[in-house]
N, C-alpha and C positions, 0 to 999 in steps of 0.2 A: 264539741273537744274530742268525743268517742269517734266522731267522722271522719276527723283530720288524721288521729294514728290511723285508721280502718284502713285510708287511704296511704298512706307513708309505708305501710305494711306491702297494702300492696305492691306498690312499686316494686320495695327490697324481695320482696316473693319473688317479682316477675325475673328482676335480673338473677339470685340465685337460680331460678329456673331455665335463664335464659331466654326470658321472651322479648327481654329490650338485650340486643348488644354493643355493649360499649365499645365508641370509636377506637378503632388503631391508632397507635402511634405511628407515626410518621419518622422515617431514620431519613439521615442524608447518606447521598451517594459516595461511593467510592471509586478510585481509580478503577480496580478490578470489577467493579459492574464496566465500567464507559469500555474498558478491554473485554470482555467477556466473551468467552466464545462455545459457552456453554449453558446460555442463557441470552432472551432476545432482551436488546433495551425499546422502551419507548422514548421516542421523540418526538414530537408537536411542533410544530413550525407555525405562527403565526406575525404572519405578513399583512402591512396595511395597502390599498388599494394602487397608493404610489406606488410602491416595491413591489407590485403581483404586474403591476404596467412595466414596470423597468427592466424585469426578467424577462419578459415577453418580447423583450423587443432587442435585435441581434446585435445591433450597434452599439448597446448597453450590459451584455448579459457578464462582462466583464467586471464591470464596476459595483463596489461593494451599499448594500444599500441597507435599512435598518430595519429591523424585528423582532420577537421574543422567540423563545425556547424553551420548552420543559422536560424535560428528561426524567424518566418513569419504569422503575423495576421495584414490581409489587408493592410495599409499599413505601420506599424511597423515593423520594425523587430528589431534583435541584431545584423544584417553582421557576417560575416564568422568570428568564434572566434575558436583556440585553445583547444584544447582537449585530452583527455587521453580516451581511450573507450576501455572496457574487455564483454563479455557475460556473464553474470548469467544464474540462475537457476541447479537444483538436477535435480527433473523426466526434468523436463522442459527443461533441456540443451540442445540445437539445438545450428550447425553449422549455419554460418553469409547468406551460399546458401536456409539455410530453413527457421524455421521462429522464431530467436532467441529474448533474453529481453536484455536487454544493460544497465551495469554501464559508468554512463561519467561523470567524470571529468575536472573539469574548470582548466585550466590556473590560478594561481593565478595575477601575470602581474601585484604586486607590491600591492592587495589589496586582499579581498578572496574568489572572482569568478564572477561570472557572477550575476549583480543583487544582489550582498552578497551570492550568492547559490556556493555550494564550488561541490554539487555534483549535480545529475540527472540518475534516474532509470525510464527507459521506459522499461515495460510489455506488450509483445505480447499476453496474457491471452490466450495459447494455454490448459491452464486446465480450463476455464470458458466456456461455452458452450452460456451464454446470452450475455457475456462481459460489465455486467452493476455489478458485485457481490465487487470485488475492491470497486468501487466510491460508490455503498450504501453502504457497512458496515463501510468503514473506515466516510461517511458522517454521522453514526448513533451514531458511538464514540466519531468525534468532535460532535454532538450532546447534547453527555452526560457528557461534560463539561471533559473529558479523552484524553488524550496528545494524538494527532492521525497523519496521514499525509494527506497533504492536494493534492489532485487528480486534474488530467487536460486531458483530450483530447488529442489524437495526430495524425497528418496524415506523416508519414512518408517515407521520399526519402532517399534512400542509391543509391550514383551515382548516380542519377538522374532516377535510376528504385524505382518504387512506389512498395512499399512494406505495404499498408494500414495503419489502426485502432490501436493505440495500446495505452495506459493508464498511463498515468505524474505519478508518485509515489514520494511525498516530499521523501528525506531519513533521519530517525531519526540519524541525523551528532550532529556537536557544535554547528551547524548554527540551525538547530531546535528545538535544546535544548535551546538556547541561547532566540528566540524566547517565548518557552512552561515554563521554570520555572524559576523561583525568585531568587534559591539560587544556589551557584555556583557547574558547572559538575565534579564529579571528573573522571567514566568513563560511557561511551557508550557499553554494553555488548552484542554480540548477540549471542543466548541459539545455541548450534550444537543440531539435530536431536537427539529424546529420552533420551537428559541427563535432567539431575532433579536439584532440590537444596537439594541433598541426602552430607552426609559423601564424603571428599573428593574430590565434584567438582570446589574446589579452585585450582585445580593443574593446573600448566600447567604455559606458561610464554603469552604475547601476545595473538600470534597466536596457542597455543595448549590448550589442553583440556578442560570442559566440556562446556568453556564459551572465546569466543574470545573478546577480547578487542579491538572492534573499533575504542574507541577516547580514549583519556587521557593517555595510553598508559608511550609518553615520558615524565609525568610532575610525573604519578606515578606509577612504573614501579614496581608495585604489585597486587593481589588480597587480602589485606586485606578484603579488605569493606567485597567480598564475604566470605569468611568468617567467620564474622560478620553475615550477614546472615543468611546464614546455622545454623549456634550454634542454632538462634531465632525458624529457621524453620521446625527443627528437637526436637525441647522439646517438652517431652513426653505426659507430663500436659495444658489439652484442656485450660484453663482455662488462667494459666500464657502463655501458645504460644496465646493466640487471646488478652490480654494485650499486648505481645507485638510485634504483627505486629504491631505496633504502635511507633514501636522503628523502624522497618524497612523500614518499608510503610509508608502513606495515608491509614491505613487499609479500609476509606470509598472510597477511590479511586479503590483502591485492588477489593473489592469484588464486585463492578458495574463495572472494570473490567471483571471480570468473566463474571458478568450476558452478558455484552454484547456480549464476547464470544459464549457465551449457546444458547441465543436465534437467532446469526446468523447462528449458528449448526456451527462454526470453529472448524472442527475436529483435523484439523492440526495446531492448534495453541496452547498454552500452557494447558488452561485445556483440553484437549480433547487428545483420545488416542495415540496424534502420541508425544504429547509434542514438539512441534518443532515452529517455527515459529510466532518470539518476540524478542525485545532486552528489556532489564534493562538499565534500568537508574540509577545511583549511585547521590548521592550529596556529595559533601568532610564533611559533617555533617554524612557518610552512611546510608544515606535514599532512599528507592530505588521505581521505576516506572518502571511496565511492560508500552510497549507499542505494539499496535500489528504490525505484518506484515504479507506474504504473503493472505492474504483470498479472492484469487482467491474460490479454493475450500467453499463454506460456501453457502449459503441458498436451500441449499437440493438438490443437484445436486448430482446425483448420478453416475458418471461415471465410476461408474466398468460395470456398463450392456450397451449392446449394443442398449436400448431401451432408445431413445428422449425423453425428458420429466416425467425422472421417478422420483420419490421422496427418500429422504434420510435425517431421521430423525437421529439426537444425540439425547440422552436423558438430559434431559438438569438436573436432583438431579444422583448423578451414579459417583460407583467407579470406576470401569470398564464401559467400552465399544467398540462397534464396531467399526471398520469405512468402507467403502464398497469394503475395501479389505483386512481384516482384524478382527478377531472377538476379544471378550474379552481382552484387552489391558487396563495397569494400567492409571489412569486420574494424572493432574500434582498433586504432592505431596500438595502442599500448599491448590489448591480447594477441595481433598479430606480431608483436614484436616481439613477445613472452613464449610462440609454440614453434615461431623461428630460432630460438635459439634452445640447444640442449640441456645446459641445467635447468631453466628459468620449463619447457615444455615438461619434464622429467616428473618437478615439481605441480606440474598443473593436472598433470596423469592422477600420479601419486592422491591429491586433494578431489578427487573425481569418482576414485574408488573410496575416499573415505564418506563423499558426500551419502554415495550409493550405502553403505555400510549404516551412514546412520539415517535415512530415509527408513532400515528395518530397526535399527536399534529405539527410533521415537514412533515405531508403528502409526508412518504416516498414513497409509493406507487406512486402516482401521480410524484413526482421527478423522478423515475425510468421510467415511459409511457415518460416522458419527453425526458431525459435523450436518451432513444430505436430511439426518433424518430430523435435527433440532431444524432446520430453515424452510425445509419444505410444509412445515405447518401453517407458514403463515401466504396463503393466496397470492397470485399476484392481479394483483387490481385488473389490469386490463385484460389481463387477459384471463379471469379464473373460472370458466365455463370453458377453456377449449381444451379438448381432448391430446389433439396434436401439440400445441405446446407445452403442456402438461409432459406428454412422451420424448418429446428434443430433451425438453429438460433434463429428464433421468437417464437419457441414452447418452448425452454429455457427461453426467454424473459417474454413469458406471464406464463409458471411455476414459472417463479422466484417469481412477484407476489404472485401468488395465494398462496405458498410457507407460503410467509411470512402473508397470511388473516388464513391460518391453524397453523400457529405458535402461530398467538395473543390468537383463540383459545386454543389452547394445553397450554398454557401459563397458559389464565382463569380455566381449569379444573385442573392443577397440585394448583395453590392457593389453592385450591379450599378445592382439597385433602387435604392439610396438614393446612386450617385454618386459613389462610392469608386473610383478609378482603380488 
């Protein structure tokens, strides 16, 4: 009897002395954790052999396959979640064995998904030598009160293998729309590369034509809202075109959107010479909103040359423009029409001034430097021992901050040239 009491006392004293640590309580994750820009979320993907095989076959890169994911941040965890996953990208499309980006769908399981999220997009940032462009670009759009994705940092593991740093981009889907808009969403369209709002652009079905219906086709299986937009967009009279913008857009937001795209040098966006990487969301009242996307090739990184740290500057006021791989291309129709009608051009220039001021007031360059200190703690598993790659990363991060300051000076010069105080 005394021995059992003594044994119990030893255990109790061990707990008191800290010799036996109590188990840590597991807490649930929150959306703030998922899109944290000050901490790095660990993401563990577990894929069966059949899914691995499919994601390494170029014929099935875009086919969703099953797997599970576990999200962890400190003691917080999601547990294992059933998902479907596919690869994403165009020029940045890589197999699973390389450095791919991913689209993930959470299983509904009677609800809308995990924490209300239906989807998650993980970008490998292979077209961003600095690893901060998407983070900074979407932060600026949001700071200008424009609907834009949130971002978060991810350290990705696949079947236990370290795959390095990714950025988690909020998908502009029905969940996004329900949080960003007060009216009812009719469609969310994804613009196809080089396609614009010209006549005939409303042709095709949900998965064909110049605009693909990412959401809303089941309820409204037509593109009548796009036809409505196209009729206004192609009005040959600048005065009625300008007035008509408020019928199909929030004109103030639209012009501000162009200003942010141009400030960050988003040549791969709608108002750039590629006319690419954007979503168009329509309400049931046929009113549209641009949502930015694909902002990795921004802030002047000139990836067309082998030189690390050289700049590319997209003109902020031009009908046509170059991009790093092509010359003298036509820019987005709505943007071009705007800058060629004085009232719209003046509003656009004033918005450029406001964007430049917002960069200063939100301490964007300071935020970038803080992000750099955080994300550079995650070694690149492909090049962790390469001093040349580390030097290139640091060079592009420094260049990005310098480019922003130069861009602000360019905005000031452009305003002066056009008599905007």
